[in-house]
C-alpha positions as CSV (number, residue, x, y, z in Angstrom):
1,M,-109.2,-29.4,22.1
2,L,-112.3,-31.5,22.6
3,L,-113.5,-29.5,25.5
4,P,-116.1,-27.5,23.6
5,L,-117.8,-30.7,22.4
6,K,-117.5,-32.4,25.9
7,F,-119.3,-29.4,27.4
8,L,-122.2,-29.8,25.0
9,G,-122.2,-33.5,25.6
10,Q,-123.2,-32.9,29.2
11,H,-126.6,-31.6,28.0
12,K,-129.6,-33.2,26.4
13,F,-128.4,-32.1,23.0
14,Y,-125.7,-34.7,23.3
15,W,-127.2,-36.7,20.5
16,N,-126.0,-34.2,18.0
17,F,-122.4,-34.8,19.2
18,K,-122.5,-38.4,20.3
19,T,-119.3,-39.1,18.4
20,Y,-117.4,-36.1,19.9
21,H,-114.7,-38.3,21.3
22,Q,-113.7,-39.5,17.8
23,I,-113.3,-36.0,16.3
24,T,-109.8,-35.3,15.1
25,R,-107.9,-32.0,15.4
26,D,-108.3,-31.5,11.7
27,E,-112.1,-31.9,11.9
28,L,-112.3,-29.6,14.9
29,S,-110.2,-27.0,13.0
30,I,-112.8,-27.0,10.2
31,F,-115.7,-26.9,12.8
32,L,-114.1,-23.8,14.2
33,G,-114.0,-22.2,10.8
34,Q,-110.2,-22.5,10.3
35,K,-108.0,-24.3,7.9
36,K,-107.5,-28.0,8.3
37,F,-104.1,-27.9,10.0
38,H,-104.7,-24.8,12.0
39,L,-104.9,-26.5,15.4
40,K,-101.8,-28.6,14.7
41,E,-99.9,-25.4,14.0
42,I,-101.1,-23.9,17.3
43,I,-100.0,-27.0,19.2
44,R,-96.6,-26.9,17.4
45,S,-96.2,-23.3,18.3
46,A,-97.1,-23.9,22.0
47,R,-94.6,-26.8,22.2
48,K,-91.8,-24.6,20.8
49,D,-92.6,-21.7,23.0
50,S,-94.1,-22.3,26.5
51,T,-95.3,-18.6,26.6
52,Y,-97.3,-18.9,23.4
53,L,-100.9,-17.5,23.6
54,M,-103.7,-17.6,21.0
55,S,-104.4,-14.1,19.9
56,L,-107.6,-12.2,20.5
57,E,-108.0,-11.9,16.8
58,F,-108.1,-15.7,16.5
59,I,-110.3,-16.1,19.5
60,Y,-112.9,-13.6,18.3
61,S,-113.0,-15.4,14.9
62,I,-113.7,-18.8,16.4
63,E,-116.2,-17.3,18.9
64,F,-118.2,-16.0,15.9
65,N,-117.9,-19.3,14.0
66,I,-118.9,-21.4,17.0
67,N,-121.9,-19.2,17.6
68,M,-123.0,-19.7,14.0
69,K,-122.4,-23.5,14.0
70,L,-124.2,-24.1,17.3
71,K,-127.2,-22.1,16.2
72,A,-127.3,-24.3,13.1
73,Y,-127.6,-27.3,15.5
74,C,-130.6,-25.5,17.2
75,I,-128.7,-25.1,20.5
76,P,-130.4,-22.7,22.8
77,E,-128.8,-19.3,23.1
78,H,-128.3,-19.5,26.8
79,L,-126.3,-22.6,26.4
80,I,-124.2,-21.0,23.7
81,D,-123.6,-18.0,25.9
82,K,-122.6,-20.3,28.8
83,F,-120.2,-22.2,26.6
84,I,-118.6,-19.0,25.2
85,N,-118.3,-17.5,28.7
86,K,-116.7,-20.6,30.1
87,I,-114.3,-21.5,27.3
88,V,-113.6,-18.4,25.2
89,K,-114.0,-15.5,27.6
90,G,-112.5,-17.6,30.4
91,Y,-109.3,-18.1,28.3
92,V,-109.1,-14.3,27.6
93,K,-109.6,-13.5,31.3
94,K,-107.1,-16.0,32.5
95,H,-104.3,-15.3,30.0
96,D,-104.8,-11.8,28.7
97,P,-103.6,-12.7,25.2
98,P,-102.2,-10.2,22.6
99,Y,-104.6,-8.8,20.0
100,S,-102.7,-10.4,17.1
101,N,-99.8,-12.8,16.7
102,R,-99.1,-11.4,13.3
103,F,-96.9,-8.7,14.9
104,K,-95.1,-11.0,17.3
105,S,-91.9,-10.0,15.6
106,K,-91.5,-7.4,18.3
107,K,-91.1,-10.3,20.8
108,F,-88.1,-11.6,18.9
109,H,-86.8,-8.2,17.8
110,P,-87.6,-5.9,20.7
111,N,-85.5,-3.0,19.3
112,L,-87.1,-3.2,15.8
113,K,-87.8,0.2,14.3
114,E,-91.2,-0.5,12.9
115,N,-91.6,3.0,11.4
116,Y,-88.0,3.0,9.9
117,F,-89.2,3.4,6.3
118,K,-92.4,5.3,7.0
119,K,-90.6,8.6,6.1
120,I,-87.3,8.6,4.2
121,S,-85.9,11.6,5.9
122,T,-82.2,10.8,6.1
123,I,-79.5,9.6,3.7
124,E,-79.0,6.4,5.8
125,K,-82.7,5.4,5.3
126,A,-82.5,6.2,1.6
127,Y,-79.4,4.0,1.4
128,W,-81.1,1.0,3.0
129,L,-84.1,1.6,0.8
130,G,-81.8,1.3,-2.2
131,V,-80.2,-1.9,-0.8
132,L,-83.7,-3.5,-0.5
133,W,-84.7,-2.2,-3.9
134,A,-81.8,-4.2,-5.3
135,D,-81.6,-7.4,-3.2
136,G,-84.8,-7.5,-1.0
137,W,-88.2,-9.0,-1.6
138,I,-91.7,-8.9,-0.1
139,S,-94.0,-11.9,0.0
140,E,-97.7,-11.8,0.8
141,K,-99.9,-14.3,2.7
142,I,-103.6,-13.9,2.0
143,W,-106.2,-15.3,4.4
144,N,-109.5,-16.9,3.5
145,D,-111.4,-14.6,5.8
146,E,-111.6,-10.8,6.0
147,R,-108.3,-10.3,7.8
148,A,-105.7,-8.1,6.1
149,P,-102.8,-10.0,4.4
150,N,-99.5,-10.7,6.1
151,Y,-96.4,-9.2,4.6
152,S,-92.9,-10.4,5.1
153,V,-89.7,-8.7,3.9
154,G,-86.5,-10.7,3.2
155,F,-82.9,-9.8,2.5
156,K,-80.1,-12.2,1.9
157,Q,-76.4,-12.0,1.2
158,S,-73.6,-14.4,0.6
159,V,-71.4,-15.4,3.5
160,K,-68.6,-13.2,2.3
161,H,-70.9,-10.2,2.4
162,K,-72.1,-10.9,5.9
163,K,-71.0,-7.4,7.1
164,L,-73.6,-5.8,4.8
165,I,-76.5,-7.8,6.2
166,E,-75.2,-7.2,9.8
167,D,-75.2,-3.4,9.1
168,Y,-78.8,-3.7,7.8
169,C,-79.8,-5.5,11.0
170,N,-78.2,-2.8,13.2
171,A,-79.9,-0.1,11.2
172,I,-83.5,-1.4,11.5
173,G,-83.1,-3.0,15.0
174,F,-83.3,-6.6,13.7
175,N,-82.0,-9.2,16.2
176,S,-79.0,-10.7,14.5
177,Y,-79.5,-13.9,16.6
178,Y,-82.3,-14.8,14.1
179,L,-80.2,-14.5,11.0
180,K,-80.6,-17.7,9.2
181,K,-77.6,-19.4,7.5
182,Y,-78.4,-21.8,4.7
183,Q,-76.9,-23.4,1.6
184,D,-78.4,-22.8,-1.8
185,K,-79.3,-26.2,-3.2
186,K,-78.3,-25.4,-6.8
187,S,-75.2,-23.2,-6.4
188,K,-74.0,-24.8,-3.2
189,T,-73.1,-21.4,-1.8
190,W,-73.9,-20.3,1.7
191,H,-76.0,-17.3,2.5
192,Y,-77.4,-15.3,5.4
193,L,-81.1,-14.4,5.4
194,A,-82.9,-11.8,7.4
195,Q,-86.6,-12.2,7.1
196,L,-89.2,-10.3,9.0
197,V,-93.0,-10.6,9.2
198,N,-94.4,-7.2,10.3
199,N,-97.0,-5.2,8.4
200,R,-96.1,-1.9,10.1
201,F,-92.5,-2.3,8.9
202,V,-93.3,-3.5,5.4
203,I,-96.4,-1.5,4.2
204,P,-94.4,1.8,4.0
205,L,-92.0,0.0,1.6
206,I,-95.0,-0.9,-0.6
207,E,-96.3,2.6,-0.5
208,Y,-92.9,3.8,-1.9
209,G,-93.5,1.5,-4.8
210,F,-91.8,-1.8,-3.7
211,I,-93.3,-4.6,-5.9
212,V,-94.8,-7.5,-3.9
213,G,-94.0,-11.0,-5.2
214,K,-91.8,-12.6,-7.8
215,R,-92.3,-10.0,-10.6
216,K,-90.5,-7.3,-8.6
217,S,-87.3,-7.2,-10.6
218,L,-89.1,-6.7,-13.9
219,N,-91.4,-3.9,-12.7
220,L,-89.2,-1.8,-10.5
221,K,-89.5,2.0,-10.7
222,L,-87.6,4.8,-9.1
223,P,-89.3,5.7,-5.8
224,V,-90.5,9.3,-5.0
225,L,-88.2,10.8,-2.4
226,V,-89.0,14.2,-1.0
227,S,-86.5,16.7,0.5
228,N,-86.9,18.1,4.0
229,S,-85.3,20.9,6.1
230,K,-82.2,18.8,6.8
231,V,-81.6,16.8,3.6
232,K,-82.0,17.8,-0.1
233,E,-83.8,15.7,-2.6
234,R,-80.6,15.0,-4.6
235,E,-78.8,13.8,-1.5
236,L,-81.6,11.3,-0.8
237,Y,-81.5,10.0,-4.3
238,L,-77.7,9.8,-4.2
239,G,-78.0,7.7,-1.0
240,F,-80.6,5.5,-2.6
241,L,-78.6,4.9,-5.7
242,L,-75.5,4.1,-3.6
243,G,-77.5,1.5,-1.7
244,Y,-78.8,0.0,-5.0
245,Y,-75.2,-0.1,-6.3
246,D,-74.1,-2.0,-3.2
247,G,-76.9,-4.5,-3.9
248,D,-76.8,-4.8,-7.7
249,G,-73.7,-3.0,-8.8
250,T,-70.6,-4.4,-10.5
251,T,-67.7,-4.5,-8.1
252,G,-64.8,-2.4,-9.3
253,R,-66.9,-0.8,-12.0
254,T,-69.7,1.9,-12.0
255,Y,-72.4,-0.4,-13.6
256,I,-75.8,-1.0,-12.0
257,T,-78.0,-3.8,-13.3
258,S,-81.8,-4.3,-13.3
259,G,-84.4,-6.5,-15.0
260,S,-86.6,-3.4,-15.2
261,K,-85.8,-1.1,-18.2
262,T,-88.1,1.5,-16.7
263,F,-86.1,1.8,-13.6
264,I,-82.8,2.1,-15.5
265,E,-84.3,4.8,-17.8
266,Q,-85.7,6.8,-14.9
267,T,-82.3,6.7,-13.2
268,K,-80.5,7.8,-16.4
269,K,-83.0,10.7,-16.8
270,Y,-82.9,11.9,-13.2
271,F,-79.1,12.0,-12.9
272,N,-78.7,13.1,-16.5
273,I,-76.3,10.2,-17.3
274,C,-75.0,10.4,-20.9
275,N,-74.0,6.7,-21.1
276,K,-76.1,4.3,-23.1
277,I,-78.3,1.5,-21.6
278,I,-76.8,-1.9,-22.4
279,E,-79.3,-4.8,-22.8
280,E,-78.1,-8.3,-22.1
281,I,-79.7,-11.7,-22.5
282,Y,-79.1,-14.3,-19.8
283,Q,-80.3,-17.7,-18.8
284,K,-82.5,-18.0,-15.8
285,K,-82.4,-20.7,-13.2
286,D,-85.3,-22.5,-14.8
287,G,-83.6,-22.6,-18.1
288,T,-85.6,-19.8,-19.8
289,R,-84.1,-16.6,-21.2
290,G,-84.4,-13.2,-19.7
291,N,-83.3,-9.6,-20.3
292,K,-81.3,-7.4,-18.0
293,F,-80.3,-3.9,-18.4
294,K,-77.0,-2.2,-17.4
295,L,-76.0,1.4,-17.0
296,A,-72.6,2.9,-16.3
297,L,-73.0,5.7,-13.7
298,G,-69.7,7.3,-14.5
299,R,-66.8,8.3,-12.4
300,D,-68.1,11.8,-11.4
301,L,-71.5,10.5,-10.2
302,M,-70.0,7.6,-8.4
303,S,-67.6,10.0,-6.6
304,E,-70.6,12.2,-5.6
305,M,-72.4,9.2,-4.2
306,L,-69.5,8.0,-2.1
307,N,-68.8,11.5,-0.8
308,N,-72.5,11.9,0.0
309,Y,-72.6,8.9,2.4
310,N,-69.5,7.5,4.1
311,Y,-70.9,4.3,5.6
312,S,-71.7,2.2,2.6
313,F,-70.4,-1.3,2.0
314,K,-66.6,-1.1,2.5
315,P,-65.5,-3.9,0.1
316,K,-67.2,-2.1,-2.8
317,R,-65.9,1.3,-1.7
318,R,-62.4,-0.1,-1.7
319,A,-62.8,-1.9,-5.1
320,I,-64.1,1.2,-6.9
321,G,-61.6,3.6,-5.2
322,P,-58.7,3.4,-7.8
323,L,-61.2,3.9,-10.7
324,L,-62.3,7.2,-9.2
325,L,-58.9,8.8,-8.9
326,N,-58.0,11.4,-11.5
327,S,-55.1,10.6,-14.0
328,F,-52.4,12.1,-11.8
329,E,-53.7,10.3,-8.6
330,R,-53.9,7.0,-10.5
331,L,-50.3,7.5,-11.7
332,V,-49.2,8.2,-8.2
333,E,-50.9,5.1,-6.9
334,I,-49.4,2.9,-9.6
335,K,-45.9,4.2,-9.3
336,R,-46.0,4.0,-5.5
337,K,-46.9,0.3,-5.6
338,E,-44.1,-0.3,-8.2
339,L,-41.6,1.5,-5.9
340,I,-42.7,-0.5,-2.9
341,N,-42.4,-3.8,-4.8
342,N,-39.1,-2.6,-6.6
343,N,-40.7,-3.2,-9.9
344,I,-40.3,0.3,-11.3
345,T,-38.0,0.7,-14.3
346,K,-35.1,3.1,-14.6
347,E,-36.8,5.0,-17.3
348,D,-40.1,5.4,-15.4
349,Y,-38.1,6.5,-12.3
350,R,-36.2,9.1,-14.3
351,N,-39.4,10.5,-15.9
352,Y,-41.7,10.5,-12.9
353,V,-39.5,11.2,-9.8
354,W,-39.3,14.9,-10.6
355,K,-43.1,15.2,-10.9
356,L,-44.4,13.0,-8.3
357,G,-42.1,13.9,-5.4
358,R,-43.5,13.5,-1.9
359,N,-46.8,12.2,-3.2
360,L,-45.1,8.8,-3.5
361,E,-44.6,8.8,0.3
362,F,-40.8,8.5,0.0
363,S,-38.3,10.8,1.6
364,Y,-35.7,12.8,-0.3
365,K,-33.0,10.6,1.1
366,N,-34.7,7.4,-0.2
367,V,-35.1,9.1,-3.6
368,C,-31.4,9.8,-3.7
369,I,-30.6,6.2,-2.8
370,K,-32.8,5.0,-5.6
371,C,-31.2,7.5,-8.1
372,H,-27.7,6.2,-7.1
373,H,-29.0,2.6,-7.6
374,F,-30.1,3.5,-11.2
375,N,-27.0,5.6,-11.7
376,I,-29.0,8.7,-12.6
377,D,-28.7,12.3,-11.5
378,K,-30.5,12.9,-8.2
379,P,-32.9,15.9,-7.9
380,I,-31.7,19.1,-6.3
381,K,-33.5,19.3,-3.0
382,K,-34.4,23.0,-3.2
383,K,-35.9,22.5,-6.7
384,W,-37.7,19.3,-5.8
385,L,-41.3,20.2,-6.7
386,F,-43.0,19.0,-3.5
387,D,-40.2,19.3,-1.0
């Protein structure tokens, strides 16, 4: 780290740097035009990963800063060029570093589909867009210089919903080895977190209207999805809404919830939902009060969503299933369970056995045995509605 100053100390301009051996890493970081702890971070990264290389982006920035600083000390240009050629360009020639370390996620996630959200052209992409709309977030790191900000996208789920986050990782090519398991300090519950720093992956999400930062939930809007030759616009929105439901929907019910009233109103208008928007007041983690808005999608729309995309989160599909059956199908399901558990009454059996027939998944012989048990007339086989 002290090599640049040692190099200058070998020349007659040494008096300007006579205390070079006492310069700390923090001071050298500032001299190179970086943040105070920048060199410590580089050393830490190099210790963790023996293949770590400083990026060309960083090298070019310190080359510019060194040039300006040494000129301020009235160092002749030929010495400055000699120093830069020996230290900076010598490092580049020897190691062939990457242009930027900000996209090193490809190293850890070699199968990452960086352009996954660049164009929402399939129902699957629309579904995962909806999941992130509900449970994802984007954070931003702004640099002091002219470099573009770094964006990272995060998505977490409780341990019992691990399958959902694994399916997300498989869809985008995220290496599941880097899933982070941690315990929430307040709720004491365990979660899995998939976090990715990659501008090429994240910026398309922002272009679709994803809100960066902590105000996301209050300012969400329905994204603009465009149909293509293979998929209709409504099919994309159905996939998106199903993804949102799997993220922020009520299990076993058709409700979706959001802190953004605008998003709920846009959803209600687009799908022509007649149900009213319900506003609820809740207590936030910091003790303050907040508003959230709920909308019941209805049985018909939920059925259309589930039929439109068959690979959504299975626990929620199973939980909502009985609610989507029509009255006859629900009756069949209820009575079938009662028959299996021997909880059905004599009166119910007499009233329903003639109507439900084989839908109950019982043979005519078993029906006759049950009739004998209840001491009621057995159905005539030829007249049995479904036999």
